[in-house]
N, C-alpha and C positions, 0 to 999 in steps of 0.2 A: 680090044678096045683099038676105036680106029686112028687113022695117021694125025689125025688133028687132036684127039683125047690125048695122045701120047705124047704131042708136039706140048698141049698145054700143061700137061704134068713134068715136062722136062722144064720148061720156063717157070712154073710156081718150084722147081728143086732151085734152079741158078738164080732166084730171086732171094729163096732161103737163105742161097749161101753167100748171098751178096750181105744180108743183115749181120750173120755174125763174124760181126768184127772179132780180130783177136785180142784176145784180152792182156794188158801188158800195167803193171805197178811201177809208181817212181814214188821212192821214198823222200821228203824234202826234209834238210836239213836244219830248219827253224820253222815256226807256226808259220802259218797262212799271212803271207806278205809281199808287197812291191819286190822283191829281191828274188821272190820266184813267178814274176811275173808272165815272162816267155812261155810258162807251162800253162799259166790261167788260160791266156788269152787262146793259147793254142787249140786248147778244151773249148774252150767260149765260142772261137770263129771256126769251130770244126775242120781245124786243120789235120785234127789225127783221124776224126771220122772221113776225112777226104784219104786218108792212108789206110782203111781199113782198118783203122786201130779202137777196143775200147780200152781208154787210160783211165786210171785210179790214181789220183792224186792224195798222198797221205802226208797231210802235215807232223812235223817233228815237233820238239819241246823240248826241255832241260831234263828228261828221264829217258828221251830217247837218242840213244846213239845209231845214226844210219849205217854204221860198217855192219853191229851188232842186226841191226833188220835185214839186211842184206847175208848177212852168213848165218841168220835161222830161215830164212827162206820165205820173208815177211815182203819182199820186193824185188822187182828183177834188175831194176837201175836205182841210183842213188846220188842224190847230189851231197858232196862231201869237198870241205880242202883238202888238198894235195899232203900236207902233213899230216895230217890223220889218217890217209890212204897209207900212205909209203909208210908210214910206221904202223898199221894193221899187217900190211901186207909181208912186213918182217917178220912179224908174229906170227906169222901161218895164214892167214887168209889169203885167198887168190881174186885179189882183187884189181881191177884194171881201169885204167883210166880212155875210155873210148870218144869222150869230145871235150871240149874246153870254152863254151859259152862266156867266159869272164876272161875279156885279156887283161885285163891287170886287176889289182888287189883296191878293195877300198878303208882297209887296214891302218887304224894308226892311234899314236897317246897324244889325249888330249889336257892339256896342263893349266894349272891356273899362271898367269903370267905374272901374281904378286910372288909365286916362287922364285922367281930370278932365273929361271931355267931357258938358257936361249940357245946349249950347247949341248945334245946328248952325250959326247964321248965327255965333255967336263963337269957337265950341272948334274948329270942323273946319278953322281954320287950322294949316298947318305939321306937318298931320297926316297917316299915313299910310292911305288907304283902300282895301280892295278890293273892284274891279268886276268883274264877268264883262263877257265881250264877246260876239262872233257876235250882235249885235243886241239883245243884253241891256243894252247900254251906253248907251241912248239914253234912259232916262228917268232913270239919275244924270246924265249930262253937263247935261241940261236943270234937273235938282234944282240943282246947283252954280252953273250961270248965274242962276237967280234968286236964289241966294244972293250971285253978285258974285264967289266965289270962280274963279281961276284952275286948272285941272287939267294945270299945267304943273310943279308944284313948286315951293318956294321957303315963305319964313317968312309970305306973303299970302296963298299960294294952298293946294292940297291935293295930296299926291303918289298917283297911282293905281297902285296895284298890280293886275295884269294877274292876277285869280286865277280858280285852275283850278275846278272845281266841285265842291268840297269845301271844310272850314272851316280846311284846316291853318296857313295864314297867319293864324289869331287861335292857335290852340295856341299854337302857335311865334312868338308878338308876331312876326310878319314885318309886321304890320299894327295900328293902332288899331281899327279896324273893317271887316267885312268884309259882302258882299252874302249875305243868308240869306230864306229865303221861311218864313212863318210855318209853313206845311206841310210843311217838311224840313229846310234846312240849320240853324235854329234848336234843331231838334230834337237835331241829331248834335252841335252844341254842345255841350247837358246830357247827351247821350248820355258824351261825354267828360269828365266829370266836373265840369264848371263849372254853378255854381249861378244860376239867376236874378237870384238877388242880386248877384251876381259882373258883371252885366251890365245894360249902357243898351241901349235900343230906339229905333230911331227909324224909323216904318213912313212911306212913300210914303202910305201915305191920309190919315194924320194930317197930312202936310206940305205939304196940298195939292196934289200933285205925281203921286198916281196916273196911272198910264196904265193905257187897259183890257188884262189878259191874258187866253188862254185862250179867244178868239173863235175862230170857225170860218169858214173863206174858201176860196172856190173863185176861177176866172178867170169873168170876162167872156162868152166863148166857151162854157163850161160854163152857165152861166144862159141864155144866150139860147137855148139846146140844148130844146126844150118837154120832150121825153123827162128829160134829163138833172133838169133841173128840178124834176118832178116825183118823182123820186126824193132828188132835197136835199129836198124839202117829207117825205117819207115819214121820211128819214135824221132831221132834223132832231125831229119829232115823237118819234119814239121813241128819240132820245140824249136829250131831255129828261125823259121818261119813266124813263131809267133814272136820268137826275140825281137827280127827285126822291125814287126808291126808293134810290136811293145815300145820301144826304141822312139819309133816316128810318130806314135801317139799315147804318149805318156800318160794324158787325164782319164783318157779311155781305158787304157790297160790299167790305172788305179781302181775306177770304177769296176771293173770285172774283177779283181782281185778281192776290192771288196764284199761283192755279191757273194765270191763264195769262201769269208770269213764267217765262217758258223759261231764263232764266240764272240761276235760282235766288237773285239777290243778297239779295232783298229779304226781308225779316222781319217776323212778324205782329204784332208791339210797334209796331215804325216805323212800318205800313202802315195799322194802326189808329188810331196818332196823327195820321196823315196826312189820314188820311178825314174827321176828328170836325173839323182844320183846312181842310180843303178845303170844307167844308159849309156854314163860314160863312161863303165865299167865292162860293158858289153862293145860297145864301139868298138871295130878294128879286128873283130873275131867273127868270123864265120860256121864256125863249131872246131873248127881244126886245133889241135891239140900245136903249138911251134913250141919245135924242139930247145930252141933259145933260153924259153921263159921255162919249160919241163928241170933243164939244167942247172939254169938259174938256182930253181927251188933248191935241187937235189944237192948243189953246193951248200947252199945255206943252210938246211939241216944236217948234213956234214959235218957244222963247221963248230960241234958242238966242244972241242978240245975234249976233256973227259966222260964228256957224259951225253952225247949226239943223239938228236933225235932221233937216225937210220945210226948201223954201224957202217953200210957199206953202202954202192951203188946199186941200187933194184935193177933188177934182171924180169923183163916182160911187163913192167908197171903200167904200156899204154900200148897204144895202136892205134892205128889211121886207118886200119882196115873197115869200120865203122861209114868213119864221116868219108873218105875214096871213095866209096858206093852213094854214099847220102848226099852228098853235094857236087859230083860230077855232072 
């Protein structure tokens, strides 16, 4: 083989190596929607490709528990709310927060004004409140405990209605208040014809009981593998680039989400509004977990009286190792 031929062969090998992007699978917490726009934008805009990553984004749904998918090896990293992640960690799953794209909570209770509810501390007694389960109930239960309200019903407590992922209980007046996200179900209530003037909302953020939402989580064994840790660094860097692009270009980001919605269930108007609201929650975060926000979440979850979400302060539940490198 001549030197020229050898050089050509070497270049061919290098080109092949450059094309073999490292695979990484992301499990979302819920279905394809603008709540996860940053990841779809990062993929669509080639930000993952720039980091030599081949990222597969798996939508979630009502029958998919992100922590279980992670535990079963179905994903390398997942989007999850911290209460569910910390509860899973206490039960033995070595799950770790590696980045926190969402700075603020979008969770709130939305009530019909006609119920007369104006103050949670005094007016929730005897009322029926719609609550999501499957791990989403933890912030609510902690909040009720801080208010000293039983969730077993009766005139001095609250009756919990196990709410589906819709707003029907409010529309049909089966509940006085329901769980909503600022970027999703609240808009669905408005779309159903109820005006903002006929509603009263209580944001968990304003009540001082907000817990961290939509963080990125991986298993300890994944972090212990240098090659996988390097992929996570590149993934977080590209994802945050996607999030900041989505914040600045909400309409384009919504369109990218729609293009990735294989169900065809989402609408342009709803996704654009969702993206505009989600941008308010990711604003102020560069992806690094704020220790004060983490501590507030832990304190809220520990405040469950005889039935706390977690029974002891977690150890090793988060790391800056990935973001320190990714965002330097």
